[in-house]
N, C-alpha and C positions, 0 to 999 in steps of 0.2 A: 617740409620741416628740415632744418639744417642738422646734419650729423653732429653729435657732440665732439667728435675728434677733428672736425674741420678747423683749420687754422688760417691765419693771415700771414702769408710769407714775408710781408714787409716788417712784421714784428719779431721775427726770429733773429736772435743775436748770433751771428755766425763768426767763428774765429777766423782771423785772416793770416795768422802767422804760422811759423814752424813751431815744433815743440821739442826742445833739446835741453837736456840736463834738468828736466822737471819744471821748465818754465817756457813761456812763449818767447820766441825770437823773431824779429822782423828783418827783412832784407829789402834792398832798394827796389828791385824790379817787381812788377805785379802781373797777375793774370786775371782776366775777367771770367767770372763763372756765371753762366746763364742757365735759366730753368728751361728744360725741354718742353715743359707744359705750355709756355707762352712766349718763349724766346727772349724774355727780358733778363738783362744782367742783374743778378741779385747781390753780387759781392765782388770785391777785388781781393785776391789772396796773394801773399808774397810768393815770389818765384825764386827758388834757390839755384845754385850752380855748383860746380865741382868743389869749390872752396868750402861751401857750407856742408856739402856731403862729407868732406873730409873731417870737418869739425864734429859733425854728428857721430861719425863712426869712431873717431878718436875718443869722444866723450863716452860712447857706449862701451868701448873696449876698457877704458879706465874704470867705469862703473862695474863692469862684469868682473874685473880683476880685484877690485878693492872693497866692494860692498859686502862681500860674504854671501851673495846670492847663490853662487855655484857650490859653495862649501857648507852652507847651512844644512840643518836637518831637512831632508826632503819634504817631510810633512809640513814644514813651515811654508815652503813654496806653495803647497797645496792649499794651506789656509789663506794665503794672500789671494790666490785665484778665486777661492770661494767667496771671500769678502768682495772681491772685484765683481763677481757675478751678482751679488746682492745689490751692489751700487748701480749696476747696469739696469737691473729691474726697477730700482727705486727711481731712476731717472729715465724711465721708459718713454714718457711723453716727450721729453726734451730731445732724447736721441732719435726718436721716430721722426720728429719734425726736421731735425738737422739732416736726417737721411732723405727725407721726401722733398725738401724744398728745391733742390737742384738735380735730383736724380730721376730715374724712371719708375721709382717705387712709390705707389700710392700710399697715403697715410694709413688707410685701413690695413694694408699688408705689413707696413713697417711696425705698426703698433701691435698687431696680432701675431706676426711671425718673425720678422727680422730681428727685432730687439730681444724678445724672449728666446729665440733660437741662439742668439749670441751668448746670452747669459748661461743657457744650458750647456753650450759648447765649452765655456770657461770651466764650468763645474766638471764636465766629463774629463777634460785634460788634467784638472786638479787631482783627480783620483789616480792618475798615473805617477804622480810625483814620487811616491815611495814604493813603486812596484817595478822598477827597472833596475835590478840589482846586478846585472851581468851574469856570468856563468862560470862554473868550474869545468875545465876541459878534461877529458879522459887522457891520462898519460901513464907512463910506467910508474911503479910503486914508490920510487925514491925521488919523484918530481911532483911538483904541484903546478898545474897549468890553470890560468885564469884569463877570462876576457872581460875587460872593464870598459864600460861606456863613459865617455867624458864629453862635456859640451865643446862645441867648436870655438866658442868665444862670442863672436858677433855674427848674427844672421842678417843678411840683406834681403828685404822683402819688397816686392812690387805688387800692389793689389789692383784689381780691375774696377771698372766703373759700374758694372751691372748690379752687383750686390756688395757695395763698399764695406759696410760694417761686418756683415757675416763673413765674407771671404778674407777681409783683413784680420779678423779674430782667428780664423783658421790658421793663419800663418804665425800670428803672434803667440797664441796660447801654447802650442806644443813646443815652440822654441824656448819660451821662458820656463816652462815646467821642467825642461831638460837642463836648465842652468845657464842658458845663453842670454845675451842681450840682443835687442832687435833694433834695426833702423829700417823704417818702412817708408815707401813712397806711395801714397794713395794716388788715384787718378786725379789729374788736374781738373777733370770735369765734375768730380764728386769728392771734394777734399775735406768735408767738414766733420763728419761723424767720427772718423778715426782719431782726430785730434782730441775730441771730447772723451773718447774711450781712453786715450793715453792719460789725460788728466785724472780720470776716475781711478786709473791704475795706481797713480801716486797716492791718492786718497786711501786706497785699499792697503797700501804698504809696499808697493814696488819701490826699490831704491831709485832715486833720481838718476836719470841717464840710462837706465836699463831699457827703456822703451822710447826711442826718439822718432820723430816724424819730420820728414823734409818734404815740403811742397814743391811742385815744379813740373816741367814738361818731361815726358819719358825720354826723349832723345838727349836730354841734358842730365837730369837728376838720375834717371834710371840707368843711363850709361855709366855715369860716374860711380854709382853704387855697385853696379855689376863688376866694375874693374878695380874696386878698392882692394888693396892687398890685405887689409885687416878683416875683410868679410870672409869668414871661413866657409860659408855656404850661402847659396842664393835660393830663393823661392819666388816663383812668378806664376801668375794666372793671367792669360790673355791670348792673343792671336798666335798662331803657329809661326808666322813670320817674325814677330817680335821675340817669341821664345827662342828661335834660332839665333837671333842677335844676342840675347842674354847668354845663351850657352856658349856662343863664340867668345864673348867678352870674358866669361868665366874661364874658358880654356886658355885664352891669351894672357890672363893676369894671374893665373894660379899654377896649375889648374885647380878648380874647386868643384865640389859636387853641387848639383842643382836639382830642385824639384820643380817640374813644369807641368801645369794643367793648361792644355792648349785647346785648339779648335775641335769642332766635331761636325759630322753630318750623320746624325744617329738615325738608324732605321727602326721602324716599328712594323713587325711582321704580324699580320692578322690572318688566322686560319679560318676555314669555313665551319669549324665546330664551336665557335663562340656562342655563348648562351643568349647574349643580348646585344644586338647591333647598336641599340640606343646607348647602352652603357659604355661600350667600347668607343663609340663616336665621341661621347663626351670626354672620355679619357684622352683620346688622341687630340681632340681640339685643345684641351688644356695644355697638352704637351708641346704644341707648337705655337700657341698664342700667349702662354704665360710670360709676363714681362715683355709683351709684344715680340716674342721670339728671341729676345736678347738674353739667351741662356746658353751656355756652352754645351749642355746636354740636350738642347731642344730636339724633340722627336720630329725632325723635319722631313723624313722620307717614309712615306706610307707604302708598304709592300703588302698587298692584300690579295687573297684568293679570289679568282674570277667569279665564283658563285655568290659572293657577298659584296663584291666591289661596288656595283651600281647603288645598292641600298645604302651602304656605308658612306659613299661619296655624297649621295643626295642629302643625307643627314648632316654631314660636315658642312656642305654648302649652306644649308638652312641655318646652321649655328653661326656662320660668319656674319649674318645680319643682326646678331644679338648684341654685338659689342657697341659701346658708346664711349666716345672720348670724354675726358674730364681732367681737371687740374689734379696734380698729385697731392695737393693740400686739401682737396675736397673729400670729405669722409665717405661719400657715396661712390667715388670713382673706383672701378675695378679693372679698367683696361689702361695699359701704360702707353706713354708717348715713346717715340724713338729718340735716342739720346741727343742727336745732333742733325743738322741739315745735311752734313756730309754723309752720315750713316744712312739717312733716308734716301739720298740720291743714289748711294751705292746699292741699296736694296732694289730700288726701281730699275737700275741699270741691269742688274742680273736677271730680273724678271723679263725685261724688254729683250735681252739677248736670247733668252729661252723661248720667248714667243716667236722670235725671228727665225728660229731653227725648227719650228713645228709644234711647240707646246701649245696647249689650249687652256685658257684661264676660265675654268667653270665657275670660279669665284674671283673676279678681277681684283688686282691690287689698286686701291684708291686712296687718295688723300682725304681724310675725314675732316669735315668742317669743325672748327673749334675757335674759341676766343683767341685773339692775338695771333702770334706766329708759332703756334704749337705744331709739333710734328707727330701727327697720328696717322698711321697706315692701317687700312682694313686688312683682315686676314685674307690670304690669297691661297687658292687651291689650283694646282696645275696638273692636268692630265696629258696624255700623249707624249710622255717624256721617255728618254732612254738614258743609259749610263753616260752618254756624251753631252747631255743637256747641261748647260751651265748651272741651272738651279739644283741639279742632282750632284754635280761634281764639287761645286764651290760652297764654302760656308757663307751663308747669307746674313745671319744674325738679325733676322727679322721675321715677321709672321707669315711665312711662306711654306706651304706643304706641297711636295711633289707626290704623285700617285703612280705606282707601277703595279702590275698584276702578275700572278703566277698560277701554275697548275699543280705543282707538287713541291714537297719540302726542299728537294735539291735546288730547284729553280729559285725558291724563296731565299735560301741561304746564299746562293750565287749573286742574286740582286742586292742582298744586304751588305755584301762585302764592298769595301771602298778602298781605292788605291792609296789613299793618304791617311784618312782618319780612322780611329778606333776608340772613341771615347765611351759611348754608351749604346745600348740597343734595348728594344722592347719586344716581347713575344706575347701574343694574346691567343690563347688556346685552352680548351677543356681537357686536352690529352697530356697527361703528365709525361709520358715517354717522349712525345713530340717536343714538349717544352725542354726536357733535359737534353735531347739531341741538339736542339738549337743552342742551349747554354754551352755545350761542349764545342760547338762549331764556330760560334760567332767570335770574331776577333775584336773584342771590346773589353775595356777595363771594368765596366759595369753592365750587367744584364738584368733587366726587370721583367718579371713574368706576371702577367695579368694585373699590372699597375705600370705607371710611368712617373718616375720622379723619386727623389730622396725622401726618406722618413726622418724621424728624430733619433734614429739609432746611430749615434755618432761612432759606434764601434765598427761600423762598416766603412772601410776606406773608399775613397773616390780618386780616380785618376785614369789616364788613358794609355793606349798602345799606339805605336807608330808615331804618326804626325800629331797625335793628340796628347803627347807628353811623356814624361818620365817621373816615376815616383808617385806617392800617394799623399793626399790630404785626408784628414780624419783617421780614426782608428789608431791602434797601437803603432802602426807603421809610420804615422805622421810624427809621433814622438821619437821613435827610434831613428828616423831620418835626421833628427837634430842632434844626434850623438855620433861621435867617432869612436871607434873601438880599438883599444890598446890590448895587445897580447902580452901576458906575463908568464914566464916559466921559471920556477924556483927549484933549486936543488937543495936537498936536505943535507946539512953539514957543509964543510968547506969544499 
């Protein structure tokens, strides 16, 4: 029986243009957008350049300065975002299809999680609109010191392809609630849902021009946006290499602050006191196969006590045979394709290099059979690895898990450390003291204990250390990062 949420991708009306000044804008050059499920080109979208980026940023700056958005009663900004959230929910099926047709996100997940999560995120940030009032500083009795938060003006945002709608909204919502305008570049591989989100924002009451979308390639549009002098701040999610390029452009054209959520090689430490190997195995499996491993916080390094290693690995290997490829528009699909042929080739290359230096594939990486030219890779488990193995050192962004074993806590924490990345980590143990010692020691922006992955608690910020980035998405910190602070010192009398 066909799932009721299954849809025909050929019947989805996909927007092809940019969205500037509250309306669609077309440009001459185009980019082909293909579905990773079957390799078919589903749409041609307009490709912008530096001139169009300048137009979008100038338009956003004008809207921010003249619309009254930054100077209105903060509660009004909150009301607009709440109406926006309601519209997102009302258009759930439409947004879910736009998200699934050319991305790695199956329709069952975009319907049940991505779109509702986006709506709830808008509501969360709406609640901060009238709760960021600055502070009065302690000074001598004849002076009044104040610290006032003000919007930057225009925020330049570059969103990733793996969770286009969710992570795009994480950038847009806190910037807008702080009184800024936003110009966003979605990934050229997944450009559709964020444009529809911008349209719904206008319907909710956002002033035209306050949220502009420019389509195009990262090396062109992203570069121009990063260097634009009217962008007061930049926010980017993606690879560490590209994050360095964004930060360099920001420094050379500003300098201006940046929020960067970058790559990761997140460890999962499993101690021998876990109550259920089966439960932990299922948790670890989800952590490295969710979205086919194309998640920045993917728990891709298993560090397990020798006493439970064999049983845990055996269960993980058995779980690798349970995945089944399917089109993202099929309501029964639960396992994602890899976004592109280039990405699939890169994953295979890292695994091959790891095998060449001594790793053993107890669950081999295989191309899974599927209709058309879809790119589906089976989950892979590698043992016999060391800190120098490519699959341990390099971010793979695919369904690959490496396994290392330990005897004591110090060895586990030593193996968990990574010379570059510090995005997230997991600890699985029944000992509270052991868990807290790990929390204190792990150099990671997020540590999960006896779970792996985010909840719907938007108040908990996310972001990494070291090569995994700067600053935070989500939480109060995300809103405050979109404000610059002015110090005021007033003397009483002349």
